LOVO-983340 format. One line per 3 residues: number of its first residue (from 1); for each residue x, y, z of C-alpha. Coordinates in Angstrom, 3 decimals. Layout:
BEGIN
NUM) X,Y,Z | ... $
//
This chain:
BEGIN
1) 67.550,38.322,-183.048 | 65.608,37.233,-179.995 | 67.302,33.854,-179.839 $
4) 68.104,33.838,-176.138 | 64.482,33.293,-175.178 | 64.352,30.188,-177.369 $
7) 67.182,28.293,-175.718 | 66.287,25.237,-173.709 | 67.868,22.010,-172.469 $
10) 65.042,19.577,-173.227 | 64.902,17.024,-170.433 | 68.643,17.296,-169.738 $
13) 70.026,19.215,-166.795 | 70.183,22.923,-167.515 | 73.973,23.158,-167.835 $
16) 74.365,19.970,-169.889 | 73.253,21.465,-173.199 | 71.593,24.463,-174.781 $
19) 69.438,23.329,-177.694 | 69.510,26.128,-180.239 | 66.160,24.980,-181.563 $
22) 62.727,26.557,-181.620 | 60.138,24.388,-179.855 | 57.049,24.195,-182.055 $
25) 53.732,22.353,-182.200 | 53.828,20.661,-185.579 | 50.923,18.411,-186.668 $
28) 52.187,14.878,-187.164 | 52.106,13.186,-190.557 | 51.593,9.481,-191.096 $
31) 54.614,7.537,-192.296 | 52.857,6.735,-195.579 | 51.905,10.349,-196.238 $
34) 55.388,11.544,-195.404 | 57.126,9.016,-197.664 | 54.839,9.765,-200.617 $
37) 55.440,13.497,-200.331 | 59.200,13.059,-199.957 | 59.590,10.595,-202.807 $
40) 57.364,12.610,-205.138 | 59.483,15.674,-204.244 | 56.445,17.603,-203.056 $
43) 57.959,18.212,-199.618 | 61.378,17.955,-198.045 | 61.697,15.454,-195.211 $
46) 62.546,18.265,-192.794 | 59.114,19.865,-193.271 | 57.271,16.916,-191.715 $
49) 57.388,14.751,-188.627 | 55.795,11.428,-187.764 | 54.782,10.704,-184.206 $
52) 57.319,8.576,-182.380 | 56.175,5.377,-180.765 | 56.878,4.432,-177.166 $
55) 59.244,1.445,-177.259 | 57.703,-1.897,-176.325 | 58.848,-3.713,-173.196 $
58) 60.562,-6.305,-175.415 | 62.466,-3.601,-177.267 | 63.484,-1.855,-174.042 $
61) 64.798,-5.181,-172.727 | 66.994,-5.459,-175.822 | 68.148,-1.879,-175.244 $
64) 69.248,-2.644,-171.673 | 71.056,-5.800,-172.822 | 72.850,-3.829,-175.554 $
67) 73.689,-1.093,-173.086 | 75.341,-3.523,-170.668 | 77.253,-5.155,-173.497 $
70) 78.545,-1.966,-175.118 | 78.634,0.688,-172.384 | 82.358,0.226,-171.736 $
73) 83.174,0.378,-175.454 | 81.255,3.649,-175.769 | 82.821,5.034,-172.580 $
76) 86.339,4.266,-173.805 | 85.594,5.832,-177.187 | 84.295,8.946,-175.450 $
79) 87.546,9.228,-173.485 | 89.526,8.853,-176.718 | 87.426,11.499,-178.446 $
82) 87.796,13.889,-175.503 | 91.569,13.334,-175.673 | 91.605,14.278,-179.360 $
85) 89.504,17.397,-178.750 | 91.707,18.426,-175.841 | 94.883,18.342,-177.948 $
88) 93.150,19.908,-180.947 | 91.857,22.865,-178.890 | 94.640,23.570,-176.341 $
91) 93.489,27.052,-175.295 | 90.346,28.875,-174.216 | 86.874,27.495,-173.594 $
94) 85.848,24.561,-175.776 | 82.514,25.176,-177.494 | 81.104,21.729,-178.197 $
97) 78.528,22.047,-180.944 | 76.684,18.780,-181.359 | 74.561,17.985,-184.376 $
100) 71.039,17.350,-183.137 | 69.958,14.740,-182.388 | 72.385,11.816,-182.601 $
103) 75.253,14.059,-181.565 | 73.511,15.442,-178.489 | 74.083,12.625,-175.949 $
106) 77.690,12.415,-177.147 | 78.105,16.158,-176.622 | 76.630,16.018,-173.112 $
109) 79.013,13.220,-172.148 | 82.052,14.890,-173.714 | 81.312,18.074,-171.763 $
112) 81.484,16.149,-168.484 | 84.614,14.255,-169.489 | 86.491,17.331,-170.706 $
115) 85.634,19.204,-167.512 | 86.132,16.403,-164.986 | 89.140,14.569,-166.437 $
118) 90.901,17.111,-168.642 | 90.207,20.228,-166.578 | 88.798,22.138,-169.549 $
121) 86.154,24.840,-169.416 | 83.465,23.646,-171.794 | 80.073,24.793,-173.032 $
124) 77.724,22.686,-175.128 | 75.244,23.772,-177.771 | 73.209,21.426,-179.925 $
127) 72.264,22.728,-183.371 | 70.345,21.529,-186.390 | 71.875,20.360,-189.638 $
130) 69.613,19.083,-192.403 | 70.514,17.286,-195.604 | 70.167,19.617,-198.638 $
133) 69.460,22.577,-196.308 | 72.651,22.808,-194.298 | 73.526,23.849,-190.782 $
136) 71.436,26.428,-188.934 | 73.174,29.733,-189.627 | 71.148,31.552,-186.959 $
139) 72.461,29.112,-184.364 | 76.057,29.746,-185.432 | 75.499,33.503,-185.423 $
142) 74.091,33.237,-181.914 | 77.179,31.377,-180.660 | 79.653,33.756,-182.290 $
145) 77.992,37.161,-182.389 | 75.610,37.015,-179.403 | 77.598,34.820,-177.022 $
148) 80.959,36.149,-178.268 | 82.734,32.815,-178.589 | 85.581,32.701,-181.060 $
151) 85.003,30.694,-184.254 | 88.145,28.640,-183.551 | 86.661,27.464,-180.227 $
154) 83.839,25.573,-181.959 | 84.077,21.768,-182.194 | 81.411,19.891,-184.154 $
157) 80.233,16.597,-182.629 | 78.112,13.740,-183.975 | 77.513,10.136,-183.036 $
160) 78.769,8.419,-186.186 | 79.092,8.720,-189.954 | 77.086,6.552,-192.343 $
163) 77.686,7.650,-195.938 | 79.279,11.021,-195.192 | 76.286,13.053,-196.404 $
166) 76.027,15.151,-193.240 | 79.810,15.563,-193.021 | 79.770,16.948,-196.570 $
169) 76.785,19.154,-195.731 | 78.712,20.521,-192.763 | 81.832,21.208,-194.856 $
172) 79.930,22.974,-197.616 | 77.687,25.132,-195.467 | 80.448,26.129,-193.034 $
175) 82.512,27.198,-196.051 | 79.624,29.397,-197.191 | 79.035,30.761,-193.681 $
178) 82.702,31.710,-193.358 | 82.618,33.523,-196.699 | 79.462,35.451,-195.779 $
181) 80.504,36.413,-192.247 | 84.284,36.611,-192.650 | 84.818,33.945,-189.989 $
184) 87.125,30.951,-189.780 | 85.023,28.184,-188.276 | 86.537,24.748,-188.817 $
187) 84.129,22.195,-190.264 | 86.141,19.339,-188.736 | 83.731,16.716,-187.422 $
190) 84.482,14.571,-184.337 | 82.517,11.320,-183.996 | 82.580,8.117,-181.988 $
193) 82.630,5.904,-185.061 | 83.582,6.933,-188.593 | 82.427,4.176,-190.923 $
196) 83.042,5.950,-194.207 | 86.144,8.071,-193.639 | 84.425,11.451,-193.780 $
199) 84.975,12.567,-190.179 | 88.032,14.579,-189.201 | 88.529,12.559,-186.020 $
202) 86.950,9.422,-184.603 | 87.548,7.103,-181.694 | 86.684,4.079,-183.826 $
205) 85.874,2.958,-187.360 | 83.935,-0.049,-186.146 | 80.242,-0.536,-186.889 $
208) 79.209,-1.287,-183.330 | 75.980,-0.612,-181.524 | 76.306,2.782,-179.852 $
211) 73.622,2.378,-177.147 | 72.123,5.839,-177.666 | 71.372,4.959,-181.314 $
214) 68.706,2.419,-180.348 | 66.176,4.944,-179.076 | 64.795,8.229,-180.375 $
217) 63.737,11.185,-178.229 | 63.697,9.208,-174.978 | 67.496,9.150,-174.980 $
220) 68.031,12.559,-176.585 | 66.448,14.992,-174.148 | 62.909,14.302,-175.418 $
223) 63.387,16.352,-178.563 | 62.407,15.315,-182.070 | 64.718,15.438,-185.055 $
226) 65.043,18.989,-186.344 | 62.405,20.642,-188.520 | 62.577,23.358,-191.165 $
229) 58.986,24.168,-192.098 | 58.387,27.755,-193.249 | 54.920,27.803,-191.712 $
232) 56.575,27.613,-188.284 | 60.148,28.789,-188.837 | 61.138,32.254,-190.016 $
235) 64.614,31.558,-191.403 | 65.614,35.214,-191.082 | 65.426,35.137,-187.267 $
238) 64.431,31.692,-185.968 | 66.472,28.661,-185.121 | 65.414,25.457,-186.868 $
241) 62.558,23.783,-185.026 | 61.825,20.683,-182.991 | 58.973,19.124,-181.075 $
244) 59.457,18.513,-177.357 | 57.781,15.224,-176.357 | 56.580,16.246,-172.921 $
247) 54.110,13.355,-172.815 | 57.062,10.914,-172.994 | 58.618,12.136,-169.737 $
250) 57.814,8.956,-167.772 | 59.731,6.924,-170.384 | 62.714,9.263,-170.599 $
253) 66.157,7.665,-170.156 | 68.246,10.657,-171.199 | 69.722,11.539,-167.798 $
256) 69.906,7.909,-166.663 | 71.986,7.156,-169.746 | 74.408,10.016,-169.060 $
259) 74.859,8.981,-165.422 | 75.437,5.317,-166.275 | 77.939,5.955,-169.059 $
262) 79.836,8.327,-166.774 | 80.151,5.505,-164.232 | 81.873,3.443,-166.937 $
265) 84.066,6.412,-167.882 | 85.137,6.750,-164.259 | 86.104,3.091,-164.037 $
268) 88.014,3.113,-167.345 | 89.719,6.500,-167.373 | 93.481,6.317,-167.806 $
271) 95.689,9.394,-167.985 | 98.023,7.545,-170.330 | 95.409,6.922,-172.990 $
274) 96.604,7.337,-176.558 | 94.348,8.235,-179.453 | 95.159,9.305,-182.984 $
277) 93.365,10.960,-185.856 | 93.108,8.710,-188.897 | 95.566,9.540,-191.648 $
280) 94.310,10.389,-195.145 | 95.302,6.940,-196.521 | 93.253,5.282,-193.764 $
283) 90.290,7.547,-194.506 | 90.599,6.801,-198.207 | 90.376,3.073,-197.498 $
286) 87.150,3.651,-195.549 | 85.759,5.859,-198.325 | 86.567,3.218,-200.944 $
289) 84.876,0.513,-198.856 | 81.795,2.714,-198.438 | 81.656,3.584,-202.130 $
292) 81.960,-0.046,-203.250 | 79.233,-1.077,-200.812 | 76.851,1.605,-202.122 $
295) 77.521,0.692,-205.756 | 76.934,-2.987,-205.078 | 73.616,-2.369,-203.297 $
298) 72.453,0.090,-205.957 | 73.096,-2.521,-208.631 | 71.626,-5.502,-206.759 $
301) 68.460,-3.730,-205.633 | 68.036,-1.284,-208.520 | 68.246,1.677,-206.160 $
304) 69.052,4.877,-208.028 | 68.640,7.278,-205.092 | 71.585,6.946,-202.725 $
307) 69.476,8.471,-199.928 | 67.423,5.251,-199.774 | 70.515,3.313,-198.635 $
310) 71.312,3.618,-194.923 | 74.532,1.815,-193.900 | 75.630,0.890,-190.403 $
313) 73.713,-0.019,-187.274 | 72.890,3.580,-186.350 | 71.465,4.518,-189.744 $
316) 69.672,1.181,-190.152 | 68.006,1.716,-186.777 | 66.771,5.166,-187.813 $
319) 65.080,3.691,-190.888 | 63.310,0.987,-188.897 | 62.203,3.439,-186.213 $
322) 61.012,6.411,-188.257 | 60.791,5.589,-191.969 | 59.129,2.819,-193.988 $
325) 61.812,0.165,-194.471 | 61.888,-2.176,-197.446 | 64.842,-4.479,-196.838 $
328) 67.222,-5.096,-193.953 | 70.579,-6.514,-195.010 | 72.646,-8.065,-192.232 $
331) 76.100,-9.579,-192.080 | 75.366,-12.185,-189.389 | 71.951,-12.985,-187.915 $
334) 73.552,-14.144,-184.652 | 75.373,-10.854,-184.062 | 74.194,-9.454,-180.718 $
337) 74.438,-5.858,-181.905 | 71.642,-6.282,-184.471 | 69.036,-8.107,-182.397 $
340) 66.968,-4.938,-181.994 | 66.967,-4.559,-185.786 | 65.732,-8.099,-186.258 $
343) 62.956,-7.479,-183.732 | 61.833,-4.305,-185.510 | 62.105,-5.919,-188.945 $
346) 60.006,-8.905,-187.902 | 57.406,-6.632,-186.298 | 57.142,-4.573,-189.482 $
349) 57.346,-7.601,-191.806 | 60.489,-6.311,-193.486 | 62.464,-8.638,-195.749 $
352) 65.729,-9.688,-194.094 | 68.699,-10.708,-196.256 | 71.983,-12.099,-194.935 $
355) 75.140,-11.109,-196.802 | 78.378,-12.252,-195.176 | 80.406,-9.980,-197.488 $
358) 78.764,-6.845,-196.095 | 81.439,-4.454,-194.726 | 79.055,-3.286,-191.992 $
361) 76.856,-5.212,-189.593 | 73.638,-3.895,-191.130 | 72.228,-1.806,-193.959 $
364) 68.592,-0.723,-194.334 | 66.860,0.243,-197.542 | 63.913,2.648,-197.530 $
367) 60.841,1.447,-199.390 | 60.178,3.190,-202.685 | 56.689,4.311,-203.600 $
//
């Protein structure tokens, strides 16, 4: 496997991350074409990619406002998460393995924090995981068999959980990988915010605006979401794919974001910080809340496919940025954390419904065709 040649760090500094992704030139599909093919089950979403749009000046202004408001919350949660990883992996090098792309900025920041404040030797890979397709086995094989890291050194990182679909995908495909390769990789997932109780460890269960969730590639090393298209990816040897948005370089905030969050980390770091992993009863409460929310929305909006429901600010933002949204449900229109969603919804003429009983600050529904 010639994987070493394919490693790159996107627009991040070279030692911040190794994307175990194959950079490809994939023709872009229109949003309408993509949705029709997905919903008619003619193509999987991972086979196609729509061109990202450069954020408007108004949207960027909202991003900077949200960043100033929530940077300390994110910084503190990063410290808590680093604390949990440090006690979970007391020996050897920590192999942070972030799930591209939402997990990547979190992984970059955790690498710095673990090294600078906890004195841990840390490496960071970012790998693809795709709903219904699983985690990239070639990436895992590269980490373990080519780079010779021990399976027990691997720590999976993501930004947040929405419904738990990716957490389940991780559990199932790591189980299969372990059986095939006689390894003992833990599928435990560490996230900043676990809304639905499916993560192993989280710094928070709050649906708050994680600043890196507002933007796409321009805060994630200029890479696209991951791609698994057989015309470009040979699954026997290749990593999953991505597009590198080189033409977005003048708009890139990836390294600025890392530097600014680290300033907040430095001002907030406390050696006496205490963090705990949620107990099973606490996780079960979150799972019950998530399940009841999904059932209610399915009934009210006649939505049979659970994949059309995207709960939480992070998931709702993804829908409004890169899918065709149908409805935006919000808990409180005056909530500062959802102002970017309201802007996008108004621009795209999406129906906005206020529901004060919503357990999260926002939920987006994908339009059905």
